[in-house]
Residue, then its C-alpha position, 0 to 999 in steps of 0.5 A: m730656230i730660237k725658242e723664244v719670240l723676239v720683240v722688236e720695233g719695226k718691220m725692217d728689224v724683222v728683215a735684219i733678224n731673218k738674215a741672221v737667225e731663224a726666229d719668230c718676231i712681234i713688232t711693237e711699231g715703235f712705242n705704239l704697243s697696241p692692246r693687240c700687240l701687248d696681247d700677242i706679247e703676253k701669249a708668246y711670253k707665257k708659251r715660249g718666252i720672249i727676248i726684247l731686242t729693241d734699238p739702242d737709242s732712247a726710244g728703244e730703251r723706253i720700250r724695253k723698260y715698259v715691256s720689262r715691267r709688264f713681263p718681268k721674266a723676259k730676256h734681253a739682248f743688246v746690239p751695241v750702238k756702233d754695230a747698229t749705226a749706218n746711214n746716219d740711223i740707229g736701229i736693229e735694221q742697221a745691224s749686220p747678221d753677225a752683230i745680231r747673232k752676237a747679241l743673241e748669244k749674250v742674252r740676259t735676264l733681268d733680276w728683279e731682286p738685284g744684287n749690289n755687287f757693283t757700286g759707282a766706285d767700281l765704275i770710276r776705278a774701271g775708268i768707265s765713269g767720270g773720265a774723258a773717255a769713259s763713255e766710249k770705254r763703257a760702250r765697248l765694255g757693255a758690248r763685251l758683257g752683252i748689256g749694251y750702251a748706257n750712261a753710268k747710272t743705267f750701266l751700274n743698274r744693268l750690272n746689278h740687275y742682269g746678273v753680271s758676276r764680278e769675274e765676268f766684269e773683271t775679265a771683260l775689263a782686262e780684255e778691254d784694257k788689253a785691246n787698248e794696249l795693243k792699239s797704242 
C-alpha cells in the first residue's frame, strides 16, 4: 500500500492504478476541482501526503501546476506519453500496470527554491533542444529521469525544480545514447 494518496483526473485512472498498486486516490474530475475535492486533497496532504499523477497532456499539466501551487510539498509522478497512449487517447487510464509502477518508483518532489544546475546550453549539448530529433530524445530522457515529457523550456524547469542531479542527468543521457547506438 502506498502511504500517500494519489491525485488523479478520472474514475478510469483509478481502475488502471488499482491494477498496478494498492493506493487510495482522489479524483479531480478533470479541471473541475470542486471545493469538496480541494478539501479532500488538503486533508490527505496534511495527513498522509499526496502524489500528483495526472495525464501527460496539456490539461493534466494545468491540473498538476494548480495543485502544486496549493500544495507545494506534493510529490509528482509522471507516466511517459508513449506509455499512456492507446486507442488514440492519452491518459493514465491507458497506461499499463508496469508503466504506472515505474512512474511511482521515480516520484519527485518539487523544490520551490530551485537550483540552477542546468541551462539551455546543457539541453543543446545533450541534443534535447534545437535539433530535429530533440523532442523524441527529450521524451525518452524525461521517462528515464522520471520527470515526464515537456517542451524544452518546461523540461529545463523540471530539471532544476525536481532535484535532478548532474550525475543523474549524465547517467540517463549516457544510457539513452547507448540505447540509440544499439538500434543503429
